[in-house]
Structures are given as structure tokens and as C-alpha cells.
N, C-alpha and C positions, 0 to 999 in steps of 0.2 A: 542596672548598673549599678555597683555597690560603692560609696562614699566611703574613705575612708578615716580614722584616726590617726592621725601622724604625730610622731614625738620627735622631739630635735635634742640631743644632746649628745654627751662624748661616751664614745664605746671604747673598748680595747678589741680590736678586732683579731679574730682568732682566724676566719677562715674567711676569703673570699674570694670571687670570681670576677677580674678586671675587664672591661668591655669598652671596644674604643666605637665612636660614632661620627670618626671621620668622612665618613660615605655618606652619611646623613643630613639632611636639611637644617638641623639644628644640634649644631656642634656645641654649642654652649650647653646646652643640656644633657651631656655626657652623663652616665648615670652607670653604678656601679652598684651590682646585686649581691647579698652575701647572706650567709646563712651562720647566725652565732646561738650558740648553748645558753640557754636560760638556769639558772639566774648568772649574768656577765660578771664576774669579779673582776678587780682589779690590785694587784699586790693583797695585802691583806684585809682589802675592805671591798664588801659588795656592794653594787651599787643597786637602789632602792627604786624598782621599777612600777608603774601603774597597777592595780589590780587587774587592770582587764587585758594586761600583757599575757600570752599565752604560755602555759608552764612549758617545758622540753625545747624545742629549737626556734628561734626565731627568724622572719627574715626581714630583713633591713636594705634599704636601699641609700646610696651615698650620693649626692649631688651638692656641687658647689663647696664640697667639703662639708658640707653636714648630713648626718646621719637620722634615717627616717625610718621608725617600725612600721612595717607594712602590717597591719592588723585588720581581722575580718574577725566574728564571732564563731564562725565554723570552724576555726581555726583551732578553736579550741578542744575538738574532737581530735584530734591529731597529735602526738608527740612528736614525731619526726619530720622535718623537712626539706625537701633536697631538691637542689637547682637542676631541672634535665636540659632546658634550653633556654639562650636568650637570643633573640631577635625580633625582627621589627615585620610583625606579624601582619597589620594592617598600612603598612608602606607608608606611614605619616613621618618618618624623620625621626621617629622616638621609639625607646626599646621593651618589647615585652618580655615578660620570663614565665616560664612555664615551672610550675614546680608539683611536687610528689608528695603526696600527704599521708603520712603512714603512722602506724603504731607498733612496727617493730614483728619480728617473728617471719615464718612462712606460710602463715594461714589466711593471709587476705593479699588482695593487690594494691595497687594506689589507686587514690582520688586525685584526681590534676587540677589544677586551677591558674588561669589565668592572671596575671599582674602587669597592668598595663600604666606606663608612665605618661600623664596628659598632659604634660608641660609642667614649669615650677615645682611645685615640691605636691603635686595632687598622682594620687595612686588610685585606679581603682582595681577591683578585686571580679573575678567572673567564675563563677563555677555553676554546673551541669549535673543533673541526674546520671546522664551517661557518661562523662568524663571520668569514667571508671574501668582499670583494666590492670591485669597481672604484666601486660605488654609495654615498650615503652610507645609513647605518642609518635605517631609515623607523619612527616611534613612533606607534603608534595611540594613541588614546584611553583605551584602559583598560590603557594602559602597555605591553601585549605590544609586541616590536618585529620589523621585518621585514628580512630580509636577502634580496637578489634578486641571484643570482648569472646573469652571461654567462661564455660560454667567449671569455676576451681571452688575448692574449699571445704571445711569439714562437713560431711553428712550432705553433700551437695552432689547427687548423681544423676545432674542433666546432663545431655550434650548438645547444650542450644551454642550456638554461635551466633554470636552479632556484630556489625560495622557501622561505627556511625563517623561521617563526616560533619569537620567544622569548618566554620570559616569566621576571622575573628576582622570585621570591616567598621571603621569610622567608630571605633571604643566600643563596639557592641560583638558578642559572643552569638552566632547563628548557626541554629540545627539545618544542615543543608540535605543530607539526605541520610536514612537509613535502611538497612538490609538484615535479611538475616537466612543463614545456611541451614537448608531442612535435608541435602543430600547425604545418605549414607550406603556405605558398598555394601553391596547382597552378600547375605551369607547364607549357607544352606543349613547351620545351627547355631546358635547364638545363646548367650549367657548375661544378662544385664544385671546391672548392680542395680538398679531400681526396683528389679523384680525381686533379688537375691534378699535386699533389705529387710523386706515384708514378711520372710520366711522366717518360722518358729526358730531355727538353728544357725541360720543365715549362712549357711553350706550348700553344696550339691555336688554331684559328681555323674556323669553323662558319658556311656559307652560307645565309640565311635571309633570309624577307623580312620589313624591317623598317618601310622608311616605304610600306609598302602602293602598291608603284607595281610595272609588271612584271617588275622587275628584280632580282636576289639582291643581298643586302646582305651585311655580312661582321658578324660578332662576335670580335673578335680578343681572347684574353685570356694574360697569362702569373701565373706563382703569385709570390705576395709571401709570402717566409718570414716578414718583419720580424712581422707579425700574422695568419701564418697564413691568408691569405685570396689572393683575385685580383685583380689591376687588367687593368680590362677599356674597350675603347672602340668604337664602333661605325662601320665605313665603310659611309655612307648613300652611294647613288647620288645624291641629289638635294642632297648638302652638299657643297661647297669643302673641308670640314675637319673632324677626326676626331672624335666626339661621346664626350669619357671620361667615365669612370663611377667610381663611388667604389670605394673597396675595399670587398668584398663575400667573404663567405665562400661564397658561392653567387649567382651569377648565372642569372635566368630569363625567359624571353619570354611573355609571357601573351596571353590573348584578345584582351584590351580594346586600345584605344586613345585617344590623345590628342593632338590637332593632326596628324592623319596617320601618327602613328608609333605603333609597338607600345608599350604599357606593359613595363616589367619589374619583374622583383623582387630585391630585395638581403637576400642572407639569408632568413631564415624570411618574415617578411611586410611587411618596408618595400617602399613599390610609388614607382618612380623613374619620375617623368612627363616626358616633351616637352613645354619650354615656350614652342616656337616657334625656338629657339636653341639652346638645349643640355638634358638631362636633369637634372631636379634632383628 
């Protein structure tokens, strides 16, 4: 558990999310969490903040008319902060907030943090190495929450998929379980981004029967470093155009067919079907 430095001052509120605690055991401890850009300005004058306040977005909580800066040194690594959910995770009558930490762009997912109101002007911040995902946190009925991780990002050719289940109880964050998806749909022929990346020219072409006529077709692929994937297209002897495929970490040819063309697998198990004009 990480204790926080809290600052009580007066701010101009640019954005806030009001929260009601009418159903909780501590109605006098109603707290309102909100995000405030930094630096905070009022009219022509900028307010001066302590040196340890993070640049970029800051998370604040208002309690009994006083505004408190929620600060943790780990916040310094992230410019943007987004309130994802506000709820009572440990059912103690006080509200937690799940915030997403990010630095902008589409090259990385969110690091998540749990901020817990522990009564009066006391707040704690809880983070974990596996509280990271491109997807939103999934809250279950019992207030446990799920992080689904996929390997995505610049140069990342891995197809690992992991799931982590957490609980927040009695003011403590606990990793309840973790699991990995190791299943792949079987393909007769496949091209992997991890293999193409290590080839000298980072591209390849194979001849294979895709449109089920007597002539061989071509499956041509090149490595896409931006997403650690392959960009491929099919040159069919029955088509006058290239059949472009989405970026995938793996392209495989399946035994099944649709509309006279072999079905393809993208990644672990996403099937691409020919709709009569293109693959989708």
C-alpha cells in the first residue's frame, strides 16, 4: 500500500465526474474524482504547484469542499490520465477509481491504477505489473476485475494472450489468478511475422492453390514492423485484382473453403472468409 502526499488548495475545475454515495455506509465521505490538466490556470494567473506534481493530467479528489491532489511517483511516467470507472471495489462504503495511464498515440495500451479512498483525506494508490492492457478493465459481479492482455505494439511479433484476475479487498490489491491462451487454429500452410522479420528482405511469396482451380495462386507477404505483423495479398488466377488481407501476426491457409476460395486464419484463430469479392 502506498501512502500519498495530498495537497489541499483551490482549483478551477475544468472537468469532473460527480459521484453519489447515497447507498454507502459513509454518506459524509462523498468524494468526487476528476482530472485536471497541468498547469492549472485561473484567468491570466497560473497557480504554482509543488515540484512533485506530475506534468500533464493530474487526478484530484474533492471531499467536504476541499480538493486533494492524488500523487504517486509512478504517475510521473505518464502524461495522460483517464478516469475509467468509479465504484466501491472492496464494498467498504467508500469509492475507488480506476484510472488509465497513457502517453498518447496508438503504440501502447493503458497502465491501470486503483486509487482508494480510505476515509477522511486519506487516499492510497495501487499498481501491479500486470495491470496493463489495450482493452478496458472488465468488472465481474463479485467486484473482481479482469485484465486481458494481447501482445501488440511496434516490432512485437508475439501472439501471447494472457488473462489476469484481481480483487481489491480491505484496501489491498491481490492477483487472484492468471492464465495463458496457447491454442492455435491448425493451418495447412502458414507465414509467421516472427520468421519473416528475420529474413534478409523481410518478404516472401508462396504458390498454393487458393481458388480451387487447377492453377497455382500466390500468397505474397511482407513484414510490417509498425505492428510486428505481416501484410499479405492473394494473387488469384480467377481474379483481375489483388485480394488484400489485414495485418496479422500469422497468416495460414485452412482446409475449409467459402465461395470457392480457401478460408484463411489470421493470428491465432480469426478466420477470414471470401465473400465473393474479397476476404473479410
